[in-house]
C-alpha positions in Angstrom: 40.0 31.8 41.8 41.1 35.3 40.9 40.9 36.3 37.2 43.9 38.5 36.2 43.6 40.0 32.6 46.1 42.4 31.1 45.1 45.0 28.6 46.7 45.2 25.2 45.5 47.5 22.3 45.6 46.0 18.9 44.7 48.9 16.5 42.3 51.7 15.8 39.6 51.8 13.0 37.0 54.4 12.5 34.0 55.0 15.0 32.0 51.9 15.5 28.4 51.0 16.2 26.9 48.4 18.5 27.7 44.8 17.6 30.0 45.5 14.6 33.1 43.2 15.7 33.3 39.4 15.6 36.1 36.9 16.1 36.3 34.3 13.1 36.4 30.6 14.1 39.9 29.2 14.7 41.3 27.0 12.1 43.1 24.7 14.5 42.8 23.7 18.1 45.0 26.1 19.7 45.3 28.5 16.7 44.7 32.3 17.0 41.7 33.8 15.6 41.2 36.5 13.2 39.2 39.7 14.0 36.7 41.3 11.7 35.3 44.8 12.3 33.2 47.3 10.4 33.1 51.1 11.1 31.2 54.4 10.3 33.4 55.0 7.4 32.0 51.8 5.7 35.2 49.9 5.8 35.4 46.2 6.9 38.7 45.2 8.1 39.9 41.7 9.1 43.2 41.3 10.8 45.2 38.8 12.8 48.2 39.1 15.3 51.7 37.9 14.3 54.7 38.5 16.6 52.6 41.2 18.5 52.0 43.2 15.4 48.4 43.5 13.7 48.5 42.0 10.2 45.8 42.9 7.7 44.0 39.9 6.0 41.7 42.2 3.9 40.2 45.7 4.0 37.3 47.0 1.9 36.9 50.6 0.5 34.8 53.2 2.4 31.1 53.3 1.9 27.9 53.6 3.8 28.1 53.5 7.7 28.0 49.8 8.9 25.3 49.4 11.6 25.7 45.7 12.2 28.2 42.9 11.4 27.3 39.3 12.0 28.9 35.8 11.0 26.8 33.2 9.2 27.2 30.0 7.1 25.6 26.6 6.5 23.9 25.2 9.7 26.1 23.0 11.8 29.4 24.1 10.0 31.9 26.8 11.2 30.1 30.3 10.8 32.8 32.1 8.9 31.0 34.1 6.3 30.9 37.8 7.2 27.6 39.8 6.7 27.3 43.5 7.1 24.3 45.8 7.2 24.9 49.3 5.8 21.8 51.6 5.0 19.1 49.2 3.6 21.7 46.8 2.0 23.2 43.6 3.1 26.6 42.5 1.8 28.4 39.2 2.3 32.2 38.6 2.3 34.2 35.3 2.6 36.9 35.1 5.4 39.6 36.1 2.6 37.5 39.3 1.8 35.9 38.3 -1.5 32.4 39.7 -1.8 29.8 37.1 -2.7 26.5 38.8 -1.8 25.0 42.2 -2.2 21.3 42.3 -1.4 19.2 45.6 -1.5 16.3 45.0 0.9 14.4 48.1 -0.3 13.5 48.9 3.3 12.3 52.6 3.7 14.5 52.9 6.9 18.1 52.0 7.5 18.9 48.6 9.0 19.5 48.9 12.8 19.7 45.2 13.9 20.4 41.9 12.1 20.4 38.1 12.9 21.6 35.3 10.5 20.8 31.7 10.9 21.7 29.4 7.7 19.9 30.8 4.8 17.5 32.9 7.1 18.0 36.6 7.5 16.3 38.6 10.2 16.3 42.3 10.0 14.9 45.3 11.9 14.8 48.9 11.1 13.6 51.4 13.6 9.9 50.2 13.6 9.9 47.5 10.8 10.9 43.8 11.2 11.6 41.7 8.1 12.3 37.9 7.8 14.0 36.8 4.4 14.8 33.2 3.3 17.5 32.9 0.5 16.9 36.7 0.0 13.0 36.2 -0.6 10.6 38.2 1.6 8.9 35.8 4.0 7.4 37.7 7.0 6.9 41.3 8.0 5.9 43.1 11.3 5.4 46.7 12.0 6.1 47.6 15.8 4.4 50.0 17.9 7.7 51.2 19.4 11.3 51.2 18.3 13.2 48.1 17.8 16.6 48.0 19.4 17.6 44.4 18.5 16.5 41.1 16.9 17.5 37.5 17.6 16.2 34.1 16.5 16.7 30.8 18.6 18.8 28.1 16.8 16.4 26.2 14.5 18.4 23.0 14.8 17.5 23.0 18.4 13.9 24.3 18.6 13.1 23.1 15.3 11.2 26.2 14.0 12.0 30.0 13.6 11.1 31.9 16.8 12.4 35.5 16.3 12.4 37.8 19.4 12.5 41.7 19.2 13.8 43.9 21.9 11.6 46.9 21.9 12.1 50.5 23.4 8.7 50.3 25.4 10.4 47.7 27.9 8.8 44.7 26.1 10.3 41.6 24.3 7.9 40.6 21.5 8.0 37.0 20.5 7.0 36.4 16.9 5.5 33.6 15.0 5.6 34.4 11.2 4.3 37.9 10.9 2.3 37.9 14.2 3.1 38.4 17.9 2.8 35.1 19.7 3.2 36.9 23.1 5.0 39.8 24.8 7.0 39.9 28.0 7.9 43.0 30.1 11.5 43.5 31.1 12.8 46.0 33.8 14.1 48.5 31.3 14.3 49.4 27.7 16.2 46.3 26.2 19.1 47.4 24.1 20.8 44.0 23.3 19.7 40.3 23.1 22.0 37.2 23.1 21.6 33.5 23.1 22.5 32.0 26.6 25.8 30.1 26.2 25.7 31.2 22.5 23.2 28.3 21.6 20.2 29.1 23.9 21.3 27.1 27.0 20.2 23.7 28.1 16.7 24.2 26.7 17.8 26.1 23.4 15.2 28.7 24.6 17.2 30.7 27.1 17.7 34.4 26.2 19.9 37.1 27.8 19.0 40.7 27.6 20.6 43.8 28.6 18.8 47.2 29.2 19.8 50.9 28.6 19.7 51.5 32.5 22.3 48.7 33.2 20.2 45.6 34.2 20.8 42.2 32.9 18.5 39.1 33.0 17.8 35.7 31.5 14.4 34.6 30.3 13.2 31.2 29.0 11.0 31.7 25.9 8.8 28.7 25.7 6.0 28.2 23.1 3.3 29.3 25.4 4.8 31.8 28.0 8.1 33.5 29.3 9.8 32.1 32.4 12.1 34.7 34.1 15.1 32.8 35.5 17.3 35.6 37.0 17.9 39.3 36.8 20.8 41.5 38.0 19.8 44.9 39.3 22.2 47.7 38.4 23.0 48.4 42.2 26.3 50.0 41.4 24.7 52.6 38.9 27.0 51.4 36.0 26.2 52.4 32.4 23.6 50.8 29.9 24.5 47.3 28.3 25.5 47.4 24.6 26.9 43.9 24.2 26.9 40.4 25.6 28.9 37.2 24.8 29.4 33.8 26.3 32.9 32.4 26.7 34.8 30.2 29.2 37.6 32.7 30.2 37.9 31.5 33.7 38.8 27.9 32.3 36.5 25.9 34.6 34.6 24.3 31.7 31.5 26.5 32.1 30.9 29.4 29.8 31.2 32.8 31.6 29.0 35.8 30.7 31.0 38.7 29.2 29.2 42.2 29.4 30.1 45.5 27.8 28.5 48.7 28.9 28.3 52.3 27.7 30.4 53.7 30.4 33.2 51.7 29.4 32.9 49.0 31.9 33.8 45.4 30.9 32.4 42.7 33.3 32.7 38.8 33.6 30.1 36.9 35.4 30.5 33.2 36.3 27.7 30.9 37.4 27.5 29.3 40.8 26.0 25.9 41.7 22.5 27.4 41.6 23.2 28.7 38.0 23.1 32.3 39.4 25.5 34.8 37.9 28.4 36.1 40.2 30.6 39.0 39.2 34.3 37.7 38.8 36.1 40.6 37.1 35.5 44.2 36.0 37.6 46.7 34.2 36.9 50.3 33.0 38.0 51.4 29.6 37.7 55.2 28.9 34.9 54.9 26.4 31.8 52.8 25.5 32.2 49.2 24.7 30.3 48.6 21.5 31.2 44.8 21.0 32.6 42.1 23.1 33.8 38.6 22.1 35.7 35.8 23.9 38.5 34.0 22.1 42.1 33.9 21.4 43.8 36.6 19.3 47.2 37.7 20.6 49.1 34.4 21.3 48.0 30.8 21.0 47.2 29.1 24.3 46.1 32.4 26.0 42.5 33.1 26.1 41.2 36.7 26.1 38.2 39.1 25.9 38.3 41.2 22.7 36.3 44.4 22.8 35.7 47.3 20.3 35.2 50.8 21.7 33.2 53.7 20.2 36.1 55.7 18.8 37.2 52.4 16.9 39.8 50.7 19.3 40.1 47.1 19.2 41.5 46.0 22.5 42.3 42.7 24.2 42.1 41.7 27.9 44.3 38.8 27.7 45.2 35.9 30.2 48.7 36.2 28.9 51.2 37.5 31.6 53.2 40.7 30.9 56.1 39.4 33.0 57.9 36.3 32.7 58.0 34.1 35.8 61.4 34.6 37.5 63.2 32.5 40.0 64.1 33.4 43.6 66.4 36.6 44.0 65.9 37.3 40.2 64.2 40.5 38.8 61.0 40.4 37.0 61.8 40.1 33.4 59.4 41.7 30.6 58.3 39.4 28.0 60.8 39.9 24.9 57.7 40.0 22.6 56.4 43.0 24.6 59.8 44.6 24.7 60.0 44.4 20.9 56.5 46.0 20.7 57.4 48.9 23.1 60.4 49.7 20.8 58.4 49.5 17.6 55.8 51.7 19.2 58.4 54.3 20.1 59.7 54.6 16.6 56.2 54.7 15.3 55.3 57.5 17.6 58.4 59.5 16.4 57.3 59.1 12.9 53.8 60.1 13.6 55.0 63.2 15.4 57.1 64.2 12.4 54.1 63.5 10.1 51.8 65.8 12.3 54.3 68.6 12.2 54.4 68.3 8.5 50.7 68.3 8.0 50.3 71.1 10.2 52.7 73.2 8.3 50.7 72.4 5.2 47.5 73.3 6.7 48.7 76.7 7.9 50.1 77.5 4.3 46.9 76.4 2.6 44.7 78.3 5.0 46.7 81.5 4.7 46.5 81.4 0.8 43.9 83.7 -0.8 42.2 80.8 -2.5 41.8 78.8 0.7 38.3 77.6 1.6 37.5 77.2 5.3 37.8 73.4 6.3 35.7 72.8 9.3 36.7 69.4 10.7 33.7 66.9 11.2 33.6 64.8 14.4 31.0 62.2 15.6 29.1 62.6 18.9 27.4 59.6 20.6 24.7 61.0 23.1 22.1 59.8 25.3 19.4 61.6 27.3 17.6 59.1 29.6 15.4 59.4 32.8 16.6 57.4 35.8 13.9 55.9 37.7 15.9 55.4 41.0 16.4 59.2 41.6 13.9 60.8 39.2 16.7 62.6 37.3 17.9 62.7 33.7 21.2 61.5 32.7 23.0 63.2 29.8 25.8 61.3 28.4 28.1 62.9 25.6 30.8 60.8 24.0 33.1 62.2 21.3 35.6 60.3 19.1 38.4 62.7 20.1 39.1 64.4 23.3 36.6 66.9 24.6 37.7 70.5 25.4 34.6 71.9 27.1 30.9 71.6 26.9 28.5 74.5 27.4 25.0 73.6 28.8 22.3 76.2 28.1 18.6 75.8 29.2 15.5 78.0 28.7 13.7 76.1 31.7 14.7 75.9 35.4 16.7 72.8 35.9 19.2 71.6 38.5 22.7 70.2 37.7 23.5 67.4 40.2 27.0 66.5 41.3 28.4 63.2 40.0 31.3 61.3 41.4 32.2 59.9 37.9 32.6 63.5 36.6 36.2 65.0 36.7 35.3 68.1 34.6 35.6 71.6 36.3 32.0 73.3 36.1 31.5 77.1 36.1 28.2 78.9 36.2 27.4 82.1 34.4 24.7 84.4 35.7 21.6 84.5 33.6 18.8 87.0 33.0 15.9 84.8 32.5 13.4 87.7 31.9 15.2 89.2 28.9 16.6 86.2 27.1 14.9 83.0 28.3 18.2 81.6 30.0 17.7 79.9 33.2 21.0 78.0 33.0 24.4 78.6 31.5 27.2 76.3 32.7 30.6 75.4 31.2 32.3 72.0 31.8 36.0 72.2 31.2 37.2 68.7 30.7 40.8 67.3 31.7 43.1 66.0 28.9 42.0 63.0 27.0 38.4 63.0 28.5 36.2 61.7 25.6 33.2 60.9 27.5 31.1 63.4 29.9 28.1 62.3 32.0 25.9 65.0 33.6 22.9 64.5 35.9 20.0 67.0 35.6 16.8 67.4 37.6 13.7 69.0 35.9 10.5 70.3 37.5 7.2 69.0 36.0 5.1 71.8 34.3 8.2 73.7 33.3 9.0 72.8 29.6 11.5 73.9 27.0 14.8 73.0 25.5 18.2 72.0 27.0 21.2 72.6 24.6 24.7 71.1 24.8 27.5 72.9 22.8 30.3 70.3 22.4 33.8 71.6 21.5 36.5 69.0 21.0 40.3 69.5 21.3 40.8 69.9 17.4 42.1 72.5 15.3 40.6 74.8 14.0 38.2 75.1 16.9 34.7 73.7 16.0 31.5 73.1 17.9 28.5 71.0 17.5 25.1 71.7 19.2 22.8 69.0 20.5 19.1 69.8 21.5 17.1 67.8 24.2 13.6 68.4 25.0 12.5 68.8 28.6 8.7 67.7 28.3 5.9 69.2 30.5 5.6 65.8 32.4 9.4 65.0 32.3 9.4 62.8 35.2 6.8 60.3 34.0 8.0 56.9 32.7 6.1 54.4 30.6 4.9 51.4 32.3 2.5 48.4 31.3 0.3 48.0 34.6 -1.3 50.5 36.9 -3.3 50.3 40.0 -6.9 50.8 38.9 -8.3 51.0 42.6 -6.6 54.4 43.2 -8.7 57.5 43.5 -8.5 59.1 40.0 -9.1 62.5 38.4 -10.4 62.6 34.8 -9.7 65.0 32.0 -11.7 64.6 28.9 -11.0 66.4 25.5 -13.4 66.3 22.6 -13.2 68.2 19.4 -12.4 68.3 15.6 -8.8 66.7 15.8 -7.4 63.7 14.2 -6.0 60.6 16.1 -2.5 61.7 14.7 -2.8 65.2 15.9 -3.8 64.2 19.5 -0.8 61.6 19.5 1.5 64.4 18.5 0.3 66.4 21.6 1.0 63.3 23.9 4.4 62.9 22.4 5.0 66.6 23.2 3.9 66.2 26.8 5.2 63.0 27.9 8.7 61.0 27.4 9.1 57.4 26.1 6.0 57.7 23.6 6.8 56.5 20.1 6.8 59.3 17.6 4.7 57.3 15.0 1.1 57.0 15.8 0.3 53.4 16.8 -1.6 51.1 14.5 -5.3 51.0 15.1 -8.0 53.6 16.0 -7.5 53.8 19.7 -4.6 53.5 22.0 -4.0 53.4 25.7 -0.6 54.3 27.4 0.2 53.9 31.2 2.8 56.2 33.0 4.3 56.3 36.5 5.8 59.5 38.2 9.4 58.5 39.1 9.5 60.8 41.9 6.2 60.4 43.5 5.0 57.1 42.2 1.5 58.7 41.1 0.3 57.3 37.8 -1.5 58.3 34.5 -3.6 56.7 32.1 -4.0 58.1 28.6 -6.6 56.7 26.1 -7.4 58.5 23.0 -8.8 58.0 19.5 -9.9 60.5 16.7 -12.0 63.4 18.2 -11.7 62.3 21.9 -8.9 61.9 24.5 -9.4 60.7 28.1 -6.6 61.3 30.7 -6.8 59.8 34.3 -4.4 60.4 37.2 -4.5 60.2 40.9 -2.5 63.4 41.0 -4.5 66.8 40.4 -1.3 68.5 39.4 -0.7 66.1 36.4 -4.3 66.7 35.1 -3.7 70.6 35.5 -0.5 70.5 33.7 -2.2 68.4 30.8 -5.0 70.8 30.6 -2.9 73.8 30.4 -0.5 72.4 27.8 -3.0 70.8 25.6 -5.2 73.7 25.4 -2.3 75.8 24.4 -1.2 73.4 21.7 -4.7 73.3 20.4 -5.0 77.1 20.3 -1.7 77.2 18.3 -3.2 75.0 15.7 -6.6 76.7 15.8 -8.4 73.8 16.8 -11.5 74.2 19.1 -11.3 72.0 22.2 -14.1 70.9 24.6 -12.4 70.3 28.0 -14.4 68.7 30.8 -13.0 67.2 34.1 -14.1 65.3 37.1 -12.0 65.9 40.3 -11.9 63.3 43.0 -11.3 65.1 46.5 -9.9 61.9 48.0 -7.1 61.9 45.5 -5.6 64.9 47.2 -5.3 63.2 50.4 -3.9 60.2 48.7 -1.2 62.3 47.0 -0.2 63.8 50.2 0.2 60.4 51.9 2.4 59.4 48.9 4.6 62.4 49.6 4.6 62.0 53.5 7.4 59.4 53.7 9.8 61.4 51.5 9.2 64.7 53.3 9.6 62.9 56.8 12.7 61.3 55.7 14.2 64.7 54.6 13.1 66.5 57.9 14.6 63.7 60.0 17.8 63.8 58.0 18.2 67.6 58.7 17.7 66.9 62.5 20.3 64.1 62.4 22.8 66.3 60.7 22.3 69.0 63.3 23.2 66.6 66.1 26.4 65.4 64.5 28.9 68.3 65.7 27.4 68.0 69.3 27.8 64.2 69.4 31.4 64.4 68.1 32.3 66.9 70.8 30.8 64.5 73.5 32.7 61.6 71.8 36.2 63.4 72.2 35.3 64.6 75.6 34.3 61.4 76.9 36.8 59.1 74.9 34.2 56.6 73.9 30.4 56.4 72.6 29.4 53.6 75.0 27.4 56.0 77.1 25.3 57.0 74.0 21.9 55.6 73.2 22.1 53.2 70.2 20.2 55.9 68.0 23.0 58.5 68.6 25.7 55.9 68.2 24.2 55.0 64.9 24.2 58.8 63.9 27.8 59.0 64.7 28.7 55.9 62.7 26.7 57.0 59.6 28.0 60.8 60.0 29.8 61.1 56.5 26.9 59.4 54.5 24.2 61.7 56.3 26.3 64.8 55.7 26.6 63.8 52.0 22.9 63.2 51.6 22.3 66.6 53.4 24.2 68.3 50.8 21.7 67.4 48.3 18.8 68.1 50.9 17.9 71.8 50.2 16.9 70.8 46.6 15.1 67.9 47.8 13.1 69.8 50.4 12.4 72.7 48.1 11.1 70.3 45.3 8.7 68.5 47.9 7.5 72.0 49.1 7.0 72.9 45.4 4.8 69.8 44.7 2.8 70.4 47.8 2.2 74.1 47.0 1.2 73.1 43.2 -1.4 70.5 44.5 -2.8 73.1 47.0 -3.2 75.7 44.2 -4.4 73.0 41.5 -7.0 71.6 43.9 -8.7 75.0 44.1 -8.0 76.2 40.6 -10.3 73.4 39.4 -13.0 74.9 41.8 -12.3 78.3 40.2 -10.8 79.8 43.5 -7.4 81.6 43.6 -5.6 80.6 46.9 -2.1 82.1 46.1 -2.5 84.4 49.1 -2.7 81.4 51.4 0.6 79.9 50.1 2.8 81.8 52.9 0.5 80.0 55.5 0.9 76.7 53.8 4.8 77.0 53.9 4.6 78.0 57.8 2.8 74.6 58.3 5.3 72.8 56.3 8.2 74.2 58.3 6.7 72.7 61.4 5.5 69.7 59.5 2.6 67.5 60.7 0.8 65.2 58.4 -2.6 65.6 60.0 -2.2 69.5 60.2 -1.3 69.6 56.6 -4.3 67.5 55.7 -6.7 69.5 57.9 -5.3 72.8 56.1 -6.0 71.3 52.7 -9.6 70.3 53.8 -10.3 73.7 55.5 -9.0 76.2 52.9 
C-alpha cells in the first residue's frame, strides 16, 4: 500500500531544540489534537486548528531557552500536563496554560534531557544524571562522557525504575539507583532514545535508539543483559537522527516508526511479518527536524505526522487529500477549505510586505540620525563537525535560522574539500600564501536563495593539526557575520571504540614525569577526537581508538605521572611523541620518553594498506580502457565479442569515472602514508632516510607488494 502524505505548514515559532514539541491527547475519539511547542526565546505555545487557521490556546512570556518539553500526569491517565526544562529549572503547565510547578534543581549545568513518569522526574545535564521523586532528590550518577538523552521504562509494566542514558561514547548505560547495572555498545553516538510502540513493546523492555551518524536500532534491555533485535545501517548516507515516535499512520492496526533526521528527512517505517522495519515513506524538508509526533491536528478523521524544524516551523504531513474526488470528465477541484486558506495567506502576505517596507524606512531613518547606536542583528547557528567512519572524512553541517548568503572557509592546516551531491552552493577558491600568513585554504561557498543548511565534506591528514574556521553570513540587513572554529587534531582520523585486537604487533610509547592525571588527560584531548573534556573518575583510564582510514588501532592508558600508548602503526606513535613532547615543553614539564618498536608492525601496516592501494591502481587501469572499449562497441555494434571482464567495465563506466575523479587525492594520501611509515621506521633508529624517498615513490609507481616490503627491510 502506497502512503501519500500532503504537506501543510501550520505556524512558525522561534528556533527550537530537539524534542520540544508534543501533541496533547485528544478529548474525543475523532477530535483533533492541540500542539504544544517550546522555543529558544523561552516561549511555550499551545495551539489548535480551526477551519484551516491556527488558533492559540495559550502562550507564555519569553524567558530562558527551552531545552526539552515532555508530557506527564498521573500513571494510567491521559498524559496532558506540560513540563519544560529551561536552564536548571523545571516548570509545569496545565493544558490551559496555568503554571502549577516551578522547581529549581540547583544543577550546576543546564538541563539537556528529561523524562517524566508519574511523580518521577529523570534529568540529565552534560555529564550529570539526577532522579527526583515528588521534587525530592533520589539518585545521582556522574557519567564519563556526555549524556545526550535519558529515558525510563514504564514502571507499570516492568514494576521498577530502569533509567537508560544515551552517552556520546557509543554506549547505552542502564542504571539501577545511582549505579550502572550494565553497559551496551551501539554502532554510533546515540542522540535519541524512545520506547518501542510508545510503551516498551510486547516485553515493556524494548528501546529504540537513533545515532548521530544516522543509524537506527532496537535493543531489549532485560534485567541481566541487552538483546539486540535489529539495526538499520545508514546505507543512503542520510543525516543523524534527532527524534523518533511510534504511530499507526498506515492504518493497518500496527504502530509505524516515525523518524526525523538533521538533514530534514522524515521517514516512516512499517513492520513486516518478521517484525523487521521496512521503509514505507520519506520526504525531505529544507532544515533539520527537531521533533516528530503522530496524531490528528488539521482535520478530524485525517491522521498526520506533525514535525517541528530548527527554525521553528510546525508542519503537518497529512493523509487529507488536497483535491476533492471528481467524477468522470470533471476537472479536479481544490478543497474549499484550502481555497480559503490560499486567499487568507495572500492578504496576510500583502500586509506583511507593507509592514516590512514601513520597518525598513524606520530603520533607515534611525540609523542615519546622529544619536543612532549600531544595531547588529543576532542569529542562531546550529553546527555539527563529525568524523564519518565509512570514508574517513569530516562532515561540517551549518544550519542558520534564516537564509545563508555565503560561507567563507579558512584553514591553517592542509585539508581537502570534497565534492558533495547534496550541496548546491557555488564554491570558489582563493590563492593562499601558507608561508607568510598560515593560510592553507580559503574557499567561499555562495548559497542559492532560501538555503538555510549547508553541508561540507573535509579530509584531513594525520600529523597536520590546527584550526578550521567558518565565517557565516546570512541574508539579513545590515550585513553581519558569525565565526565558528573547529579543531583539526593531530590524530584526527581516529575514532573511539570499545574493543581492539590485542594479538596485533604493537609499538609502545611510555611517558613518565612530574605531571598530573588532569594534565595528561588534557594532552590526550588535544591529540585525539571523541575524548570527554572532563578527566574521567578514578586514578587510571584506558581509551581505545581505531583509525577510520587504515583500520590500525591505538590503546592509551594513563595515570598521574605515567602514560602508555600502544599502536600497530609506527606513524601514530611518532605523531604522539612529537605532539606530547611539544605540549610538555610549552608547560615547562620535564618528560622522560621511552619507546619499544616492533619491526613486524611495519609489515603488518603495509598489508593493511595493500588492498586499498591495489584497488586504486586497478581503478586507474580500468578507466584507461573505457574510451578504447567504447570505440570498439560503436565499431562492432555490440559487446558480445568482449570477455566478461571488459563488458563489466563498460557497464560500470560512469561509476568508475566518478570514482576516478576522487582518485588522485586517494592515491596521494596512500603514498603519503607509506612515505611517513618509511621515514618514521628509521627515525626511531636515529637514521634520516629522506634522500631515499624518491626511490620509494618509483617503487610505488610500479607497485608490487613484495618489492615494497623488501625495500622497507633492506633500506
